[in-house]
N, CA and C atoms of all chains as a GROMACS GRO file, in nm:
protein
  624
    1MET      N    1   0.123  -0.135  -0.044
    1MET     CA    2   0.012   0.027  -0.009
    1MET      C    3   0.096   0.112  -0.034
    2ALA      N    4   0.063   0.205  -0.070
    2ALA     CA    5   0.153   0.351  -0.080
    2ALA      C    6   0.131   0.405   0.036
    3LYS      N    7   0.209   0.508   0.056
    3LYS     CA    8   0.239   0.581   0.233
    3LYS      C    9   0.190   0.695   0.205
    4LYS      N   10   0.128   0.692   0.293
    4LYS     CA   11   0.021   0.853   0.278
    4LYS      C   12   0.089   0.975   0.297
    5THR      N   13   0.032   1.043   0.193
    5THR     CA   14   0.064   1.176   0.166
    5THR      C   15   0.111   1.261   0.317
    6GLU      N   16   0.205   1.310   0.327
    6GLU     CA   17   0.238   1.374   0.461
    6GLU      C   18   0.222   1.522   0.431
    7CYS      N   19   0.262   1.617   0.339
    7CYS     CA   20   0.246   1.732   0.314
    7CYS      C   21   0.215   1.791   0.218
    8TYR      N   22   0.197   1.898   0.188
    8TYR     CA   23   0.148   1.989   0.060
    8TYR      C   24   0.265   2.103  -0.002
    9VAL      N   25   0.298   2.106  -0.124
    9VAL     CA   26   0.396   2.188  -0.145
    9VAL      C   27   0.341   2.311  -0.254
   10ASP      N   28   0.446   2.383  -0.213
   10ASP     CA   29   0.327   2.549  -0.268
   10ASP      C   30   0.462   2.577  -0.323
   11THR      N   31   0.493   2.639  -0.438
   11THR     CA   32   0.540   2.674  -0.529
   11THR      C   33   0.688   2.755  -0.496
   12SER      N   34   0.648   2.841  -0.329
   12SER     CA   35   0.755   2.889  -0.285
   12SER      C   36   0.857   2.818  -0.203
   13ALA      N   37   0.798   2.686  -0.222
   13ALA     CA   38   0.875   2.636  -0.138
   13ALA      C   39   1.010   2.529  -0.227
   14LEU      N   40   0.937   2.504  -0.326
   14LEU     CA   41   1.002   2.496  -0.467
   14LEU      C   42   1.151   2.555  -0.473
   15ILE      N   43   1.051   2.733  -0.504
   15ILE     CA   44   1.201   2.828  -0.535
   15ILE      C   45   1.260   2.802  -0.422
   16ALA      N   46   1.242   2.835  -0.306
   16ALA     CA   47   1.348   2.864  -0.165
   16ALA      C   48   1.412   2.727  -0.211
   17PHE      N   49   1.394   2.574  -0.218
   17PHE     CA   50   1.448   2.486  -0.268
   17PHE      C   51   1.604   2.526  -0.417
   18LEU      N   52   1.540   2.600  -0.500
   18LEU     CA   53   1.590   2.596  -0.569
   18LEU      C   54   1.696   2.692  -0.609
   19ASP      N   55   1.690   2.832  -0.532
   19ASP     CA   56   1.726   2.969  -0.554
   19ASP      C   57   1.836   2.959  -0.419
   20ARG      N   58   1.938   2.911  -0.448
   20ARG     CA   59   1.986   2.960  -0.297
   20ARG      C   60   2.029   3.124  -0.289
   21SER      N   61   1.954   3.190  -0.324
   21SER     CA   62   2.013   3.328  -0.261
   21SER      C   63   1.908   3.306  -0.150
   22ASP      N   64   1.770   3.288  -0.154
   22ASP     CA   65   1.671   3.256  -0.018
   22ASP      C   66   1.724   3.227   0.029
   23SER      N   67   1.658   3.330   0.212
   23SER     CA   68   1.668   3.330   0.310
   23SER      C   69   1.619   3.181   0.353
   24PHE      N   70   1.499   3.106   0.321
   24PHE     CA   71   1.486   2.993   0.379
   24PHE      C   72   1.566   2.883   0.303
   25HIS      N   73   1.635   2.876   0.205
   25HIS     CA   74   1.707   2.760   0.111
   25HIS      C   75   1.761   2.676   0.223
   26PRO      N   76   1.826   2.683   0.251
   26PRO     CA   77   1.896   2.598   0.396
   26PRO      C   78   1.801   2.496   0.475
   27LEU      N   79   1.682   2.560   0.521
   27LEU     CA   80   1.553   2.508   0.561
   27LEU      C   81   1.531   2.356   0.430
   28PHE      N   82   1.478   2.470   0.369
   28PHE     CA   83   1.458   2.370   0.224
   28PHE      C   84   1.509   2.272   0.151
   29ARG      N   85   1.657   2.347   0.157
   29ARG     CA   86   1.781   2.159   0.105
   29ARG      C   87   1.757   2.066   0.187
   30ARG      N   88   1.717   2.126   0.329
   30ARG     CA   89   1.747   1.965   0.448
   30ARG      C   90   1.606   1.938   0.426
   31LEU      N   91   1.467   1.961   0.434
   31LEU     CA   92   1.368   1.913   0.404
   31LEU      C   93   1.418   1.808   0.292
   32PHE      N   94   1.398   1.864   0.128
   32PHE     CA   95   1.370   1.784   0.035
   32PHE      C   96   1.515   1.651   0.026
   33SER      N   97   1.574   1.688   0.100
   33SER     CA   98   1.726   1.596   0.094
   33SER      C   99   1.660   1.447   0.108
   34GLU      N  100   1.541   1.439   0.224
   34GLU     CA  101   1.483   1.314   0.233
   34GLU      C  102   1.292   1.328   0.259
   35PRO      N  103   1.303   1.364   0.156
   35PRO     CA  104   1.142   1.449   0.124
   35PRO      C  105   1.044   1.306   0.201
   36PRO      N  106   0.940   1.334   0.266
   36PRO     CA  107   0.818   1.209   0.264
   36PRO      C  108   0.730   1.242   0.121
   37PRO      N  109   0.625   1.171   0.141
   37PRO     CA  110   0.503   1.155   0.038
   37PRO      C  111   0.462   1.320   0.071
   38LEU      N  112   0.492   1.358  -0.086
   38LEU     CA  113   0.420   1.506  -0.070
   38LEU      C  114   0.331   1.490  -0.188
   39ILE      N  115   0.257   1.589  -0.238
   39ILE     CA  116   0.168   1.654  -0.333
   39ILE      C  117   0.149   1.763  -0.360
   40VAL      N  118   0.127   1.798  -0.454
   40VAL     CA  119   0.184   1.945  -0.537
   40VAL      C  120   0.027   1.965  -0.611
   41SER      N  121  -0.045   2.070  -0.642
   41SER     CA  122  -0.142   2.151  -0.736
   41SER      C  123  -0.027   2.114  -0.912
   42ALA      N  124  -0.056   2.092  -0.997
   42ALA     CA  125  -0.040   2.091  -1.176
   42ALA      C  126  -0.050   2.284  -1.160
   43LEU      N  127  -0.094   2.318  -1.065
   43LEU     CA  128  -0.115   2.486  -1.089
   43LEU      C  129   0.015   2.534  -1.014
   44VAL      N  130   0.054   2.475  -0.910
   44VAL     CA  131   0.230   2.512  -0.907
   44VAL      C  132   0.325   2.495  -0.985
   45ILE      N  133   0.322   2.377  -1.049
   45ILE     CA  134   0.386   2.327  -1.186
   45ILE      C  135   0.382   2.456  -1.287
   46VAL      N  136   0.282   2.485  -1.304
   46VAL     CA  137   0.206   2.614  -1.434
   46VAL      C  138   0.335   2.741  -1.338
   47GLU      N  139   0.288   2.747  -1.222
   47GLU     CA  140   0.339   2.884  -1.188
   47GLU      C  141   0.495   2.884  -1.159
   48GLY      N  142   0.542   2.767  -1.105
   48GLY     CA  143   0.739   2.726  -1.098
   48GLY      C  144   0.770   2.757  -1.214
   49HIS      N  145   0.728   2.687  -1.290
   49HIS     CA  146   0.792   2.693  -1.491
   49HIS      C  147   0.760   2.890  -1.497
   50GLY      N  148   0.674   2.897  -1.518
   50GLY     CA  149   0.632   3.072  -1.566
   50GLY      C  150   0.736   3.118  -1.454
   51TRP      N  151   0.731   3.138  -1.350
   51TRP     CA  152   0.858   3.186  -1.281
   51TRP      C  153   0.967   3.184  -1.367
   52PHE      N  154   1.039   3.042  -1.351
   52PHE     CA  155   1.138   3.051  -1.454
   52PHE      C  156   1.215   3.130  -1.610
   53LEU      N  157   1.087   3.084  -1.653
   53LEU     CA  158   1.057   3.190  -1.718
   53LEU      C  159   1.056   3.271  -1.793
   54ARG      N  160   0.998   3.341  -1.676
   54ARG     CA  161   0.951   3.500  -1.654
   54ARG      C  162   1.144   3.544  -1.601
   55ARG      N  163   1.178   3.557  -1.512
   55ARG     CA  164   1.280   3.550  -1.443
   55ARG      C  165   1.428   3.472  -1.528
   56TYR      N  166   1.426   3.370  -1.619
   56TYR     CA  167   1.535   3.317  -1.644
   56TYR      C  168   1.475   3.315  -1.807
   57ASP      N  169   1.493   3.190  -1.774
   57ASP     CA  170   1.446   3.148  -1.963
   57ASP      C  171   1.427   2.980  -1.996
   58GLN      N  172   1.445   3.017  -2.071
   58GLN     CA  173   1.311   2.833  -2.108
   58GLN      C  174   1.438   2.672  -2.071
   59ARG      N  175   1.584   2.710  -2.084
   59ARG     CA  176   1.709   2.656  -2.075
   59ARG      C  177   1.639   2.558  -1.882
   60ARG      N  178   1.639   2.729  -1.840
   60ARG     CA  179   1.610   2.677  -1.642
   60ARG      C  180   1.513   2.657  -1.655
   61ALA      N  181   1.432   2.702  -1.721
   61ALA     CA  182   1.258   2.686  -1.728
   61ALA      C  183   1.217   2.517  -1.701
   62VAL      N  184   1.330   2.429  -1.811
   62VAL     CA  185   1.273   2.259  -1.832
   62VAL      C  186   1.405   2.228  -1.693
   63GLN      N  187   1.491   2.315  -1.706
   63GLN     CA  188   1.605   2.250  -1.564
   63GLN      C  189   1.468   2.244  -1.432
   64PHE      N  190   1.384   2.301  -1.445
   64PHE     CA  191   1.283   2.300  -1.289
   64PHE      C  192   1.212   2.139  -1.367
   65LEU      N  193   1.183   2.140  -1.472
   65LEU     CA  194   1.087   2.066  -1.471
   65LEU      C  195   1.133   1.948  -1.477
   66ALA      N  196   1.227   1.890  -1.490
   66ALA     CA  197   1.332   1.809  -1.501
   66ALA      C  198   1.364   1.739  -1.333
   67PHE      N  199   1.361   1.845  -1.220
   67PHE     CA  200   1.380   1.819  -1.097
   67PHE      C  201   1.236   1.800  -1.049
   68ILE      N  202   1.139   1.827  -1.131
   68ILE     CA  203   1.009   1.780  -1.082
   68ILE      C  204   0.972   1.641  -1.122
   69ASP      N  205   1.056   1.601  -1.209
   69ASP     CA  206   1.017   1.474  -1.284
   69ASP      C  207   1.126   1.364  -1.156
   70ALA      N  208   1.178   1.411  -1.110
   70ALA     CA  209   1.327   1.313  -1.043
   70ALA      C  210   1.253   1.333  -0.870
   71LEU      N  211   1.224   1.451  -0.872
   71LEU     CA  212   1.182   1.442  -0.686
   71LEU      C  213   1.097   1.295  -0.634
   72PRO      N  214   1.104   1.230  -0.579
   72PRO     CA  215   1.054   1.106  -0.614
   72PRO      C  216   0.934   1.146  -0.524
   73GLY      N  217   0.813   1.054  -0.530
   73GLY     CA  218   0.729   1.019  -0.400
   73GLY      C  219   0.646   1.126  -0.418
   74LEU      N  220   0.656   1.219  -0.505
   74LEU     CA  221   0.532   1.331  -0.545
   74LEU      C  222   0.408   1.305  -0.624
   75THR      N  223   0.320   1.329  -0.569
   75THR     CA  224   0.183   1.299  -0.658
   75THR      C  225   0.176   1.478  -0.688
   76ILE      N  226   0.124   1.477  -0.836
   76ILE     CA  227   0.069   1.564  -0.896
   76ILE      C  228  -0.109   1.615  -0.892
   77ARG      N  229  -0.170   1.716  -0.809
   77ARG     CA  230  -0.313   1.652  -0.845
   77ARG      C  231  -0.379   1.741  -0.990
   78SER      N  232  -0.423   1.678  -1.054
   78SER     CA  233  -0.448   1.779  -1.168
   78SER      C  234  -0.568   1.828  -1.180
   79PHE      N  235  -0.598   1.952  -1.243
   79PHE     CA  236  -0.700   2.070  -1.224
   79PHE      C  237  -0.764   2.064  -1.337
   80ASP      N  238  -0.904   2.014  -1.353
   80ASP     CA  239  -0.981   2.003  -1.426
   80ASP      C  240  -1.126   2.098  -1.401
   81ALA      N  241  -1.209   2.124  -1.454
   81ALA     CA  242  -1.357   2.139  -1.427
   81ALA      C  243  -1.400   2.162  -1.286
   82ALA      N  244  -1.389   2.012  -1.238
   82ALA     CA  245  -1.389   1.979  -1.060
   82ALA      C  246  -1.344   2.074  -0.967
   83GLU      N  247  -1.174   2.043  -0.969
   83GLU     CA  248  -1.104   2.131  -0.912
   83GLU      C  249  -1.124   2.270  -0.922
   84LEU      N  250  -1.144   2.303  -1.044
   84LEU     CA  251  -1.134   2.462  -1.082
   84LEU      C  252  -1.313   2.533  -0.970
   85ALA      N  253  -1.378   2.420  -0.963
   85ALA     CA  254  -1.485   2.484  -0.868
   85ALA      C  255  -1.512   2.466  -0.713
   86LYS      N  256  -1.365   2.404  -0.697
   86LYS     CA  257  -1.318   2.373  -0.554
   86LYS      C  258  -1.234   2.460  -0.463
   87ALA      N  259  -1.132   2.514  -0.637
   87ALA     CA  260  -1.073   2.602  -0.557
   87ALA      C  261  -1.109   2.768  -0.591
   88ALA      N  262  -1.246   2.789  -0.680
   88ALA     CA  263  -1.296   2.890  -0.667
   88ALA      C  264  -1.416   2.949  -0.537
   89LEU      N  265  -1.460   2.834  -0.487
   89LEU     CA  266  -1.502   2.857  -0.343
   89LEU      C  267  -1.424   2.914  -0.243
   90VAL      N  268  -1.311   2.836  -0.238
   90VAL     CA  269  -1.171   2.909  -0.158
   90VAL      C  270  -1.135   3.036  -0.209
   91VAL      N  271  -1.132   3.103  -0.310
   91VAL     CA  272  -1.090   3.214  -0.350
   91VAL      C  273  -1.229   3.265  -0.324
   92LYS      N  274  -1.346   3.257  -0.346
   92LYS     CA  275  -1.462   3.302  -0.282
   92LYS      C  276  -1.450   3.389  -0.099
   93LYS      N  277  -1.416   3.237  -0.066
   93LYS     CA  278  -1.424   3.238   0.042
   93LYS      C  279  -1.333   3.314   0.188
   94PHE      N  280  -1.182   3.385   0.097
   94PHE     CA  281  -1.092   3.426   0.112
   94PHE      C  282  -1.053   3.552   0.044
   95ALA      N  283  -1.201   3.616   0.018
   95ALA     CA  284  -1.192   3.724  -0.147
   95ALA      C  285  -1.102   3.793  -0.060
   96ASP      N  286  -1.096   3.885   0.045
   96ASP     CA  287  -0.976   3.996   0.106
   96ASP      C  288  -0.804   3.984   0.057
   97GLN      N  289  -0.761   3.799   0.070
   97GLN     CA  290  -0.647   3.735   0.080
   97GLN      C  291  -0.585   3.748  -0.036
   98ARG      N  292  -0.636   3.816  -0.193
   98ARG     CA  293  -0.562   3.807  -0.343
   98ARG      C  294  -0.526   3.699  -0.346
   99LEU      N  295  -0.600   3.572  -0.348
   99LEU     CA  296  -0.516   3.428  -0.389
   99LEU      C  297  -0.546   3.377  -0.474
  100THR      N  298  -0.418   3.372  -0.567
  100THR     CA  299  -0.401   3.292  -0.672
  100THR      C  300  -0.526   3.193  -0.663
  101LEU      N  301  -0.553   3.108  -0.809
  101LEU     CA  302  -0.569   3.001  -0.782
  101LEU      C  303  -0.520   2.869  -0.758
  102ALA      N  304  -0.347   2.872  -0.786
  102ALA     CA  305  -0.281   2.830  -0.738
  102ALA      C  306  -0.295   2.790  -0.606
  103ASP      N  307  -0.257   2.894  -0.549
  103ASP     CA  308  -0.329   2.861  -0.409
  103ASP      C  309  -0.408   2.817  -0.310
  104ALA      N  310  -0.522   2.915  -0.355
  104ALA     CA  311  -0.704   2.809  -0.382
  104ALA      C  312  -0.700   2.694  -0.370
  105HIS      N  313  -0.625   2.611  -0.469
  105HIS     CA  314  -0.648   2.518  -0.500
  105HIS      C  315  -0.530   2.374  -0.411
  106GLY      N  316  -0.464   2.471  -0.368
  106GLY     CA  317  -0.383   2.415  -0.288
  106GLY      C  318  -0.454   2.377  -0.175
  107LEU      N  319  -0.546   2.488  -0.106
  107LEU     CA  320  -0.579   2.496   0.054
  107LEU      C  321  -0.703   2.395  -0.010
  108ALA      N  322  -0.807   2.407  -0.086
  108ALA     CA  323  -0.874   2.304  -0.106
  108ALA      C  324  -0.839   2.139  -0.117
  109VAL      N  325  -0.690   2.110  -0.225
  109VAL     CA  326  -0.635   1.978  -0.165
  109VAL      C  327  -0.640   1.942  -0.012
  110MET      N  328  -0.563   2.053   0.057
  110MET     CA  329  -0.524   1.992   0.157
  110MET      C  330  -0.634   1.982   0.320
  111ARG      N  331  -0.740   2.035   0.208
  111ARG     CA  332  -0.893   2.035   0.327
  111ARG      C  333  -0.903   1.930   0.260
  112GLU      N  334  -0.949   1.856   0.155
  112GLU     CA  335  -1.023   1.739   0.109
  112GLU      C  336  -0.927   1.635   0.182
  113LEU      N  337  -0.795   1.652   0.153
  113LEU     CA  338  -0.735   1.506   0.176
  113LEU      C  339  -0.641   1.550   0.334
  114ARG      N  340  -0.745   1.605   0.437
  114ARG     CA  341  -0.713   1.662   0.515
  114ARG      C  342  -0.547   1.631   0.548
  115ILE      N  343  -0.498   1.740   0.484
  115ILE     CA  344  -0.279   1.722   0.509
  115ILE      C  345  -0.314   1.855   0.617
  116ALA      N  346  -0.212   1.831   0.713
  116ALA     CA  347  -0.217   1.919   0.822
  116ALA      C  348  -0.063   1.979   0.818
  117CYS      N  349   0.002   1.940   0.687
  117CYS     CA  350   0.142   2.031   0.717
  117CYS      C  351   0.155   2.067   0.587
  118CYS      N  352   0.234   2.204   0.577
  118CYS     CA  353   0.215   2.216   0.406
  118CYS      C  354   0.418   2.312   0.371
  119TRP      N  355   0.433   2.256   0.321
  119TRP     CA  356   0.583   2.344   0.277
  119TRP      C  357   0.561   2.426   0.199
  120SER      N  358   0.572   2.569   0.265
  120SER     CA  359   0.549   2.699   0.199
  120SER      C  360   0.635   2.836   0.307
  121THR      N  361   0.613   2.918   0.224
  121THR     CA  362   0.700   2.998   0.244
  121THR      C  363   0.565   3.132   0.320
  122ASP      N  364   0.493   3.114   0.223
  122ASP     CA  365   0.309   3.188   0.186
  122ASP      C  366   0.254   3.155   0.321
  123ARG      N  367   0.225   3.249   0.432
  123ARG     CA  368   0.159   3.270   0.532
  123ARG      C  369  -0.009   3.195   0.472
  124ARG      N  370   0.010   3.284   0.364
  124ARG     CA  371  -0.181   3.252   0.324
  124ARG      C  372  -0.217   3.100   0.313
  125LEU      N  373  -0.127   3.018   0.319
  125LEU     CA  374  -0.155   2.859   0.291
  125LEU      C  375  -0.195   2.795   0.421
  126GLY      N  376  -0.132   2.889   0.504
  126GLY     CA  377  -0.200   2.802   0.626
  126GLY      C  378  -0.357   2.874   0.637
  127LEU      N  379  -0.447   2.902   0.594
  127LEU     CA  380  -0.545   2.983   0.639
  127LEU      C  381  -0.635   2.878   0.645
  128GLU      N  382  -0.674   2.773   0.578
  128GLU     CA  383  -0.720   2.646   0.662
  128GLU      C  384  -0.651   2.542   0.766
  129GLY      N  385  -0.541   2.612   0.771
  129GLY     CA  386  -0.552   2.542   0.928
  129GLY      C  387  -0.404   2.475   0.908
  130ALA      N  388  -0.351   2.464   0.814
  130ALA     CA  389  -0.241   2.367   0.774
  130ALA      C  390  -0.122   2.438   0.878
  131GLY      N  391  -0.028   2.327   0.886
  131GLY     CA  392   0.080   2.403   0.983
  131GLY      C  393   0.161   2.441   0.867
  132LEU      N  394   0.239   2.527   0.838
  132LEU     CA  395   0.349   2.571   0.779
  132LEU      C  396   0.490   2.520   0.842
  133VAL      N  397   0.600   2.485   0.775
  133VAL     CA  398   0.677   2.444   0.820
  133VAL      C  399   0.812   2.599   0.824
  134VAL      N  400   0.777   2.727   0.757
  134VAL     CA  401   0.834   2.818   0.820
  134VAL      C  402   0.775   2.864   0.910
  135MET      N  403   4.318   2.245  -0.321
  135MET     CA  404   4.252   2.233  -0.387
  135MET      C  405   4.320   2.223  -0.544
  136ILE      N  406   4.297   2.171  -0.636
  136ILE     CA  407   4.391   2.121  -0.716
  136ILE      C  408   4.359   2.170  -0.864
  137ARG      N  409   4.517   2.234  -0.895
  137ARG     CA  410   4.476   2.338  -1.027
  137ARG      C  411   4.449   2.203  -1.135
  138THR      N  412   4.426   2.221  -1.255
  138THR     CA  413   4.400   2.207  -1.360
  138THR      C  414   4.356   2.284  -1.479
  139GLN      N  415   4.371   2.217  -1.594
  139GLN     CA  416   4.327   2.297  -1.743
  139GLN      C  417   4.235   2.236  -1.817
  140ILE      N  418   4.142   2.273  -1.859
  140ILE     CA  419   4.041   2.234  -1.958
  140ILE      C  420   4.048   2.312  -2.076
  141SER      N  421   4.004   2.235  -2.194
  141SER     CA  422   3.938   2.341  -2.283
  141SER      C  423   3.811   2.367  -2.286
  142LEU      N  424   3.805   2.478  -2.412
  142LEU     CA  425   3.682   2.448  -2.456
  142LEU      C  426   3.576   2.493  -2.566
  143GLU      N  427   3.489   2.520  -2.614
  143GLU     CA  428   3.497   2.570  -2.734
  143GLU      C  429   3.471   2.724  -2.731
  144GLU      N  430   3.476   2.785  -2.805
  144GLU     CA  431   3.478   2.875  -2.814
  144GLU      C  432   3.378   2.958  -2.770
  145ARG      N  433   3.251   2.927  -2.840
  145ARG     CA  434   3.147   2.978  -2.827
  145ARG      C  435   3.088   2.956  -2.662
  146ASP      N  436   3.083   2.840  -2.610
  146ASP     CA  437   3.052   2.828  -2.490
  146ASP      C  438   3.178   2.883  -2.367
  147TYR      N  439   3.308   2.877  -2.394
  147TYR     CA  440   3.356   2.955  -2.329
  147TYR      C  441   3.309   3.152  -2.301
  148SER      N  442   3.245   3.195  -2.398
  148SER     CA  443   3.179   3.304  -2.428
  148SER      C  444   3.082   3.335  -2.341
  149LEU      N  445   2.954   3.208  -2.324
  149LEU     CA  446   2.842   3.169  -2.276
  149LEU      C  447   2.884   3.171  -2.105
  150VAL      N  448   2.998   3.110  -2.079
  150VAL     CA  449   3.052   3.080  -1.973
  150VAL      C  450   3.067   3.228  -1.867
  151LYS      N  451   3.138   3.298  -1.943
  151LYS     CA  452   3.200   3.460  -1.904
  151LYS      C  453   3.103   3.532  -1.876
  152MET      N  454   2.987   3.542  -1.978
  152MET     CA  455   2.899   3.588  -1.974
  152MET      C  456   2.813   3.586  -1.757
  153GLU      N  457   2.811   3.391  -1.826
  153GLU     CA  458   2.651   3.407  -1.702
  153GLU      C  459   2.772   3.404  -1.600
  154ALA      N  460   2.906   3.399  -1.549
  154ALA     CA  461   2.975   3.427  -1.473
  154ALA      C  462   2.992   3.562  -1.432
  155LYS      N  463   2.995   3.659  -1.527
  155LYS     CA  464   2.962   3.786  -1.496
  155LYS      C  465   2.842   3.822  -1.444
  156SER      N  466   2.707   3.809  -1.514
  156SER     CA  467   2.647   3.835  -1.442
  156SER      C  468   2.607   3.809  -1.332
  157LEU      N  469   2.692   3.672  -1.275
  157LEU     CA  470   2.648   3.644  -1.120
  157LEU      C  471   2.747   3.723  -1.041
  158GLY      N  472   2.827   3.746  -1.074
  158GLY     CA  473   2.952   3.854  -0.968
  158GLY      C  474   3.030   3.780  -0.983
  159ILE      N  475   3.088   3.666  -1.015
  159ILE     CA  476   3.162   3.569  -1.032
  159ILE      C  477   3.275   3.545  -1.120
  160PRO      N  478   3.388   3.438  -1.050
  160PRO     CA  479   3.507   3.411  -1.175
  160PRO      C  480   3.488   3.332  -1.221
  161VAL      N  481   3.508   3.335  -1.342
  161VAL     CA  482   3.511   3.200  -1.446
  161VAL      C  483   3.483   3.080  -1.372
  162ALA      N  484   3.586   3.021  -1.309
  162ALA     CA  485   3.671   2.909  -1.232
  162ALA      C  486   3.544   2.889  -1.069
  163GLU      N  487   3.500   2.975  -1.026
  163GLU     CA  488   3.370   2.969  -0.961
  163GLU      C  489   3.296   2.942  -1.064
  164PHE      N  490   3.225   2.959  -1.124
  164PHE     CA  491   3.128   2.930  -1.193
  164PHE      C  492   3.170   2.762  -1.243
  165VAL      N  493   3.262   2.745  -1.305
  165VAL     CA  494   3.269   2.655  -1.363
  165VAL      C  495   3.262   2.546  -1.207
  166ARG      N  496   3.344   2.516  -1.106
  166ARG     CA  497   3.288   2.509  -0.963
  166ARG      C  498   3.170   2.420  -0.987
  167ARG      N  499   3.099   2.582  -0.964
  167ARG     CA  500   2.950   2.520  -0.880
  167ARG      C  501   2.863   2.452  -1.015
  168ALA      N  502   2.922   2.454  -1.177
  168ALA     CA  503   2.852   2.343  -1.276
  168ALA      C  504   2.890   2.240  -1.286
  169LEU      N  505   3.037   2.212  -1.207
  169LEU     CA  506   3.069   2.092  -1.185
  169LEU      C  507   2.993   1.956  -1.072
  170GLN      N  508   2.960   2.101  -0.955
  170GLN     CA  509   2.911   2.032  -0.828
  170GLN      C  510   2.758   1.993  -0.869
  171GLN      N  511   2.717   2.071  -1.008
  171GLN     CA  512   2.623   2.034  -0.984
  171GLN      C  513   2.566   1.929  -1.072
  172ALA      N  514   2.619   1.874  -1.170
  172ALA     CA  515   2.652   1.800  -1.223
  172ALA      C  516   2.725   1.645  -1.194
  173LEU      N  517   2.770   1.672  -1.079
  173LEU     CA  518   2.816   1.541  -1.024
  173LEU      C  519   2.713   1.489  -0.887
  174ARG      N  520   2.662   1.361  -0.903
  174ARG     CA  521   2.565   1.328  -0.779
  174ARG      C  522   2.617   1.323  -0.658
  175PRO      N  523   2.604   1.444  -0.573
  175PRO     CA  524   2.655   1.359  -0.447
  175PRO      C  525   2.662   1.258  -0.353
  176HIS      N  526   2.765   1.220  -0.299
  176HIS     CA  527   2.733   1.050  -0.246
  176HIS      C  528   2.657   1.092  -0.148
  177GLY      N  529   2.534   0.993  -0.130
  177GLY     CA  530   2.430   0.957  -0.095
  177GLY      C  531   2.309   1.079  -0.069
  178GLU      N  532   2.289   1.148  -0.195
  178GLU     CA  533   2.206   1.219  -0.176
  178GLU      C  534   2.132   1.142  -0.331
  179GLY      N  535   2.031   1.152  -0.351
  179GLY     CA  536   1.914   1.129  -0.448
  179GLY      C  537   1.987   1.294  -0.573
  180GLN      N  538   1.972   1.199  -0.714
  180GLN     CA  539   1.923   1.307  -0.847
  180GLN      C  540   1.880   1.395  -0.797
  181TRP      N  541   1.757   1.442  -0.758
  181TRP     CA  542   1.704   1.555  -0.736
  181TRP      C  543   1.769   1.681  -0.685
  182MET      N  544   1.872   1.608  -0.589
  182MET     CA  545   1.970   1.711  -0.509
  182MET      C  546   2.056   1.780  -0.550
  183ARG      N  547   2.076   1.727  -0.718
  183ARG     CA  548   2.156   1.842  -0.792
  183ARG      C  549   2.066   1.965  -0.836
  184PHE      N  550   1.982   2.020  -0.831
  184PHE     CA  551   1.876   2.124  -0.821
  184PHE      C  552   1.893   2.178  -0.734
  185ALA      N  553   1.930   2.103  -0.602
  185ALA     CA  554   1.919   2.267  -0.475
  185ALA      C  555   2.012   2.367  -0.507
  186GLY      N  556   1.977   2.468  -0.506
  186GLY     CA  557   2.030   2.619  -0.531
  186GLY      C  558   2.114   2.639  -0.683
  187PHE      N  559   2.052   2.555  -0.774
  187PHE     CA  560   2.046   2.566  -0.924
  187PHE      C  561   2.067   2.719  -0.963
  188VAL      N  562   1.980   2.779  -0.914
  188VAL     CA  563   1.966   2.957  -0.950
  188VAL      C  564   2.041   3.030  -0.864
  189GLU      N  565   2.055   3.150  -0.870
  189GLU     CA  566   2.087   3.266  -0.764
  189GLU      C  567   2.036   3.374  -0.790
  190THR      N  568   1.933   3.398  -0.713
  190THR     CA  569   1.869   3.558  -0.763
  190THR      C  570   1.923   3.651  -0.714
  191GLY      N  571   2.003   3.668  -0.624
  191GLY     CA  572   2.024   3.741  -0.521
  191GLY      C  573   1.910   3.824  -0.441
  192ASN      N  574   1.809   3.763  -0.446
  192ASN     CA  575   1.717   3.768  -0.357
  192ASN      C  576   1.679   3.701  -0.216
  193PRO      N  577   1.730   3.760  -0.111
  193PRO     CA  578   1.697   3.646  -0.032
  193PRO      C  579   1.540   3.610   0.064
  194ARG      N  580   1.402   3.731  -0.031
  194ARG     CA  581   1.265   3.735  -0.075
  194ARG      C  582   1.241   3.614  -0.180
  195SER      N  583   1.314   3.590  -0.207
  195SER     CA  584   1.271   3.527  -0.405
  195SER      C  585   1.122   3.453  -0.334
  196SER      N  586   1.175   3.371  -0.226
  196SER     CA  587   1.044   3.293  -0.269
  196SER      C  588   0.915   3.352  -0.206
  197ARG      N  589   0.915   3.499  -0.167
  197ARG     CA  590   0.789   3.548  -0.104
  197ARG      C  591   0.733   3.676  -0.206
  198SER      N  592   0.826   3.630  -0.358
  198SER     CA  593   0.746   3.779  -0.447
  198SER      C  594   0.736   3.682  -0.564
  199ILE      N  595   0.697   3.570  -0.584
  199ILE     CA  596   0.700   3.478  -0.663
  199ILE      C  597   0.551   3.565  -0.796
  200ASP      N  598   0.452   3.601  -0.696
  200ASP     CA  599   0.360   3.676  -0.739
  200ASP      C  600   0.346   3.780  -0.856
  201GLU      N  601   0.492   3.845  -0.783
  201GLU     CA  602   0.495   3.939  -0.864
  201GLU      C  603   0.578   3.922  -0.965
  202ILE      N  604   0.646   3.825  -1.017
  202ILE     CA  605   0.714   3.758  -1.078
  202ILE      C  606   0.661   3.707  -1.219
  203VAL      N  607   0.543   3.610  -1.167
  203VAL     CA  608   0.452   3.549  -1.231
  203VAL      C  609   0.333   3.649  -1.316
  204TYR      N  610   0.265   3.682  -1.208
  204TYR     CA  611   0.163   3.770  -1.235
  204TYR      C  612   0.183   3.899  -1.270
  205GLY      N  613   0.293   3.969  -1.226
  205GLY     CA  614   0.351   4.133  -1.208
  205GLY      C  615   0.244   4.170  -1.125
  206GLN      N  616   0.360   4.295  -1.121
  206GLN     CA  617   0.258   4.410  -1.043
  206GLN      C  618   0.113   4.420  -1.026
  207LYS      N  619   0.051   4.505  -0.905
  207LYS     CA  620  -0.101   4.523  -0.949
  207LYS      C  621  -0.075   4.642  -0.978
  208ASP      N  622  -0.140   4.754  -1.058
  208ASP     CA  623  -0.098   4.913  -1.059
  208ASP      C  624  -0.195   4.994  -0.941
   0.00000   0.00000   0.00000
């Protein structure tokens, strides 16, 4: 039987791990060195890829995808019409927080799967009660 | 540290010089970092070679993602 997903991963955790300048880099370097079963929204992958495209170039964006591919035990939660409906409810619930759809989908996934741990440097990912690692 | 000599294609050397300059580091340091990324660290998974593979110079990098991806709100 597969191990239960332990933590949700947000774009900020991926960037903190990949960018050596980030002040949280040492923390996420340690966390990612022995990762538990993790789950991520497909929108986070889109966001991360977009970050590398805008901040750098296609080559580094492809390297980002190679990292995602190499990360073991990572479940990617797809985003379809049903997931959009769930994320939209979260966006409306926290209308004052300027959540992106990626943030909202993460919150919806954590609530649905009762995931209590979130790898993120964004406080908003704790809005539904998950504990942030920072 | 071991001192060694390597031969590079002219185009690669130009790119290396450009990248090193943009990071504010010597070519030798850039090559050392590239080698560290290419070599699998002992006892670590393949994914760890991506750890810190970019250096934005921004300690708040992970907290300013929306500004980069979605742009600043007017």
